[in-house]
N, C-alpha and C positions, 0 to 999 in steps of 0.2 A: 361615752359612746351610747348611741341609741339602742333600744331593744331590737329594732329591725336590722341594724348593722351587725349586732352580735349574732342574731339568728342567721343572717346571710353568711357570716364568716364560718360559723359552725357547720352550716349545711354544705358549704364548699369543701370544708375539711372532711366531712363524711363522704362526699363524692370522690375526693382524691384518695381517701383510704380504700374505698371500694375498687377504684381503678387499679391502685397498687396491688391489692389483694388478688385481683383477677390476673395480673401479670405474674405474681408469685405462684399462683395455682398453675398457670401455664408452664412456668419454669420447673416446678416440682414434678409435674406430669411427664416432662420430657428429660428429666435428669439422667436417665439411662439411654437416651437416644444418641447414637454416635454422631458427632459433628454438630450437635445442637449448641448454639451460643446463647448465653443468658440474655434475656430481654430486660431492659430497664426502662423506667418511665420517668421522664423529666417533669419537674414541677417548680413553680416559682410563686413567691408571696406577692400578692397584689397590694399596692399602696395608692390611696387616693389622697393626694395632697400629703398631709402628715399622718393621715389616719390609715390603719390597716384595712385591707379590703378582701381578705380571704386568700384562698389558694387556687391557682390555675394549673391544671395538668396538661402536659403535651402528649405526644404520641410515642408509643413504645418503639424502641430502637435496639439494635445490637451493635457491638463493637468487635471487630475481628482483625487480627493480624493477618492480612491477606498474603503477605510474603511467606509467613510460616505455614499458612494453609496450603499454598501452592507446593511447598516442600512436602507436606504431609501427603498431598495427592500424588506427587511424583513417586514417593516411597510406597504408597499403596499399590501403584502400578507395578513397581519393581518386585514387590513381594508377591503379588498375584501372578505375575509372569513366571517368576522362579518356581512358584508352587505348581503351576501347570507343567513346566518343564520337568520338574522333579517327578511328578506323577507319571508323565509319559515315559521318561527314561527308566524309572524303577520297574515298569512293566517289561521293558526290554531287558533290564539287568536280571530279572527273574528267569528269563528264558536262556540267558547266557550260560547257565550252569556254573559249576565251581570246580576248582582243582581238587578240593577235598572229596567231592563225590565222583570225580572223574568224568563229569558230563560237559565240561567246557571244550571249545574247539581245540585248544592246545593239548588237553589230555586225550581226546579222541584221536587226534593226529598221532600222538605218541603211541596209543594203543594199536593203531594200524601198523606203525613201524615195528612194534614189538611182535605183532602177529606174523609179519614177514620174517623177522629174526627167528622166531620159533619154527616157521616153515622151512627155513634154510637148513636147519638141523635134520629135517626129515621131509624132503620135497615130495615123497611118495604118499605121505599121510593125507588121506581124503578128509579126515577130521580137521587137520590143520589148514587144509585148503579152504574148507568151509568156514573155519574161524576167521580167516583173512576176509572172506566175503562178508561175514557177519560184522566184522570191525569196520569194513568199508561202508556197509549199510548204516551202521550207527552214526558214523561221521556224516554221511549224506543226509540222514534224517535230521541231525542237529542243524546242519546248514539250512535245510528246508524250514525248520521251526523258527530259526532266527529271521530268515527272509520273510516268512509269513507274519512274524511279530512286528517287523518294521512296517509292513504294509498295513497291518491292522491299526497300528498306532498312527500311521500317516492318515488313514481314512478317518480315524477318530478325531484327529486335529482338524481335518476339513469339515467334518460334521459339526464340531464345536464352533468353528468359525462362523458357519451359517447362523447358528443360534446366537452367538455373541454379537454379530453384526446387527441382527434383529433387535437384540436387547439394547444395543447402543443407540439405534434409531429411536426406540421408545424413550430412552433417557433424554436424548436431545430434544425430542418433541415436548417432553414434560418440562424441561428447562425453559423452552420457549414459551409454553403456556404460563408458567409461573412468572417469567419475565414480563409478559404482557400485563399480567395482573399487578405486578409491582409498579410498572409504568403508570397504570391507571390510578393506583392508590396514591402514588406520589403527586400526580396532577391534582388529586382531590384533597391533598393534605392529610391523608390517612396513614396509619402505621403500616409499614411494610415488613416489620420484624418477623412476624410469623411466616410470611411468604418467603423471605430471604432464608430463613432456617430450612424451610422445605426445599428450596432450590439448592442450598448447600448440601443437603442430604443426598439429593439426586446427583449433584456434581461428584460427591465422594463415591457414590456407587459407580458412576461412569469412569472415574479415575482408575478403578480396578480393571476395567475392560481395555483401556488404551491410554497411552501417555497423552495428557491434554494440559492446556493452560487456558486461563480465561482473563478477560479484561473488562472491568466494570465501566459502563458508560454513564455520563452525567444524569441521564433520565432514568437510571436504574436497570437498563438493559445490560446484557452480556454479549461479548464476542468470545466464542469458544473455538479454539484451534488445536490441532495436533502440536506436539512439541517441535515438529519440523515446519510449522507455520501454515498448514492447510486449514482453511476455515471449515468448521463443521456446522451443518445446517441446524438451526434451532427454530427458525421461523418459516418452515415449509421450504419449497424449492427442491432441488435434486436430493434424493435420499441415498444413503449407502446401501449397497446390495452385493450379494455374493450368491452365485448360482450353485445349486447342488451338483455334485460330481462324484463319479466313481474314480478313485485314484489308483493307478497301477504303477508298476516299476518303471514303465516307459513314460510316465506322465511327468511333465516339467513345465513350470510357468513360463520359461523362456521359449518353449515350443508351442505355447498356446493350448496345451492339453491340461493345464491346471487353471481354473478360473481365477481371474483377478477380482479383488474387492474394488467395486466401482463407486464413484461419487457422480451420479448422473451418468454421463458418457466417458468420464475420465477415470483411468485406473489409479488407485491411491494405495495399493497394497503396501508399497515400500514406505509410505508416509505414516502408516498406522503402526508405530513402534511402541513398545512398552505394554504393560498390562497383559491380560490373558490373550487378547487378540494378537499382539506382537509376538508373544511366545509361541502361539499356535502357528502363526505364519512361518516363524523360524523352524519349528519342528517339521512342518509340512514341506517347506521349500528348500531347506538347507540341511538340517541335522539328520533327519531320517533318510533322505536321498543319498547323503554322504555315507551313512551306514550301509545302505543298500549297495552303493558302488564299491565300498571296501569288501563286502561279503561276496559280491559277484566276482571281484578280482581274485579273491582267495579261491572261489569255486573253479574259476577258469584256470588259475595257476595249478591247482590240484589236478585237474583233468589233463592239462597239457604235459605236466611233469611226468605223469605215468605214461601217457600215450607216446611221448617222445622217446621212451625207453623200450617200447614194444608191448605195452600192456594198456589197452584202452579200458581202464577200470571204471572211470566215472564219465557219464554221458547224460544227455537228456533222455526222456522215456523212449525215444525212437532209436536209442543206441548210437547217437551221434554227438560228438563234441562240437559245440557251436564255433563258427568262424571267428577268428581274431584279426587284428590288423586293420580295422575299419576306421572311419572318421565320423564321429569321435572314436576314441580307441575302444570303447566298450559297446559300440553300436551293434555288434553282432551277438552280444551276450548280456545285455541289460536284463535283469530279472532271472538270470540263470540260476541263482541261488535257490529260488523256489522250485526249480525243475530238476536240479541235479539228482542223479540216482546212480546206483550201481548198474553198470552196463548189463542189460537183460541177457546178453550172450554169456557173460561171466556168471550171472546168477544161475543160468541153465547148465553151465559146464564149469564148475569151480576149479577144475584142473588148469584152466587157462591162466590162473594167477601164478602157476608154475611155468607153463609152456609159452605164454605170450599170445597176443591177439593179432599183432601186425608187425610186418618187417620194417626195419629202419635202414635206409640206404647208407647213412653215415655222412658226416660233414665235418670239416676242420673246425667250424665254429659252433656246431651243434653236437648232438649225440653221435656216438660211434655206431657202426653198422651192427645190425642184429637180425637174426632169422629165427622165427618161432620154432619151437620143438614140435614136430609132426610125427615123431616116432613113438608109438604107444609103449614100446619096451624101455624107453629112456625115462623111467620113473624117477630117477635121481637127478634129472636135469635141474641145474641151479643157476644157470647163466642169467636168466631174467631176474631171479630173486636178488642176485648180487647187484645187478644194474639198478634195481629199485632201491635197495638199501643204500648203495653208494651215491646214486645220482638223483633219483626221484626225491629222496628225502634230504639230499645233500646240497652243498653250495656250488658244485660243479655239474655241468651237463655231461662231461666226460673228463677223464683225468687231465687237469691243467687248464680246462676251459670253463670259465665261470658261467653260471646260470644267468640268464637275463632276469633281472629283478621284476617283481610285480609292478604294474603301473600304479603310481601313487598320485599322479595328477591327470587332469583330463577325464576324470571319472563322470559317470552318469550319462543319461540320454542326451544332454546338451553339451557334455564335455567340459563343464565349468566347475567341477567339484574336485577337492583334493583331500587325501588322507592326511591326518595330522602327524603321521609318523613317517620315518624314512630310514634307509639303510638296511632294510630287511631283505633277505634273499631266500632262506630255507622255508619250507612249509611250516615247520614248527615255530620259527621266529615270526613269520607272518601272522599265524594264528594267535600267538601270544600278544603281538603288537595290536592287532585288531581288538581283541577282547580287552586288553589293558587300556587302550585309548577310550573305548566306549564306557568301561567301568569308571575311569577317571572322570568322565563327563558327569556321571551320576554323583560321584563323591564331591566334585567341585561345585555342582549345583546345590547339593545339600549344605555344604559349607556356606556358600553365598546366600542361601535362603536364611540360614540361621543368623548370619551377620546382618542381612538386610532387615530381618524381623526385629532385631535388637535396635537398629537405627529407627525403624518405624515406631517402635514403642516409645523411644526417647522423644521423637518429634511429636508424637501424639500426646505424650504427657505434657510437653511444653505448651502445645496448643491448648490442651484441656485446662491447664493451670490458668490461662488468661481468658478463656471464653466459656468453659463448661459451667454447669450449675453446681454451686456449692450449697448442698442441702442445709448445712448448719447455718450458713449465712441467711439463706432464704427463710428458714424457720425462725431465726432470731428477728429478722425484719418483720415477719408475720406477727410475732408477739408484740413488737413495738407498735405496729399498726393497729393491733387490737386494743392496745392501751389508748392510742390516739383516738380510735373510734369511740371508746368509752368516754373519754374526756369531752369530745365534741357532742356526744349524745347527752351528757349531763348538762352541757351548756344549753342545748336545745330544750331539754326538760325544764331547766331553771327559767329560761325565757318564757316557755309556755305557762309555767306557774305564775310568773310575774304578770303576764298578759291577762291570765284568768283573775288574779287578785285585782288588777287594775279595772277590769270590766265589772267586777263585783262591787268595787268601791264606787265607780261611776254610777252604776245602777242604783246603789243604795242612796246616793245623794239625790 
């Protein structure tokens, strides 16, 4: 082999080592980057005839199990969505109170029942009359607090959606930019490994915002869609948008009072499932409005059960019980939970809890007849108190006539929501069912989040095992390359010495 050939082979070896070391450096620098796939550099030995011709390196590439990656992305969205749901519902759960502290709806309802029971033993007691008013006030305040918590959480979901839609647009645009760079690099025969890793990182980030899937095109481009098949824009065109809005109890997406997420001029709210966006849509449009409907129904049932017996104890601030029997069924009292209070007339004259506020004509299918006590000397009047204890808190509206149960379907401003419980009649049972169902939502979400996080960890581990940087392997390769570099350097040094000796010998001749 000639000296020139030896020098060429050694030089190509040095170049190959430098290229491999650059890739290893890139891998080690990104060893902790989530979703980063190990870059590899292909090389082949050159042979000219029967003689070796050195080493030729290709371009860096990555190898990814795309099916497993899509599963990881789907699980990312599920975990992110459950996390959002858990955070939102835990805030509600904190306001629910507890049986142990006596601050939940069921306990406060029982406290009011107990206050009437104590008053029955001494109807003339002004202190006990005031205690009934106080117990009613505590119950009304808890209903207010819950209603306000629902609306605060619902507004927070709307505000988060505006921010998340903006973030998703940013991610999609970045995916598009990287895809364009990948297309150009492929056309020019350049490595796209680094760009693909950057794009995968953005895809992973976007997968926590919404359920998505992608399809790689032959030229290196991507088609990104929702899991329901709606194309998401990555190369310009119509963008996703969501208007800011103040959300109230009467707001409903079905009525047009809650803004849709738009893709250009097309509403796509229902297509954006999964991830934090999907979770916040569900909280805003389903879960929290259902909670509001359940609480409004309890507040209305509470008010009418008392008023039907002759004591208008709970009203709005104007001293009026809202109308019922509309279409939808709650049309007259959506948001009543935030407004319910103790009747101002009763607050001003606590003795009304003994004497009554309104006459009842009586009906075979409703409450029996009642006339309020207007005789100041009848301080021991207990007819109303007995009616309240037997019927306002009971399962019958009068002896042998069942109460009409609270509405459990047709709830909300659009009448399309339903409570997840049924068969409740009494105030106590209704309060317990409401709190229990909403507390179960928190518990179920927490359990689902733990399970989904475990699955996510397993999938991520499987994906990492096949694609992530193994620092031990990279460092071992680096040592081998350093040895190779040294060997090639010695060849070059030897060839240089031989050339020098040859030149000296020729010059001496």
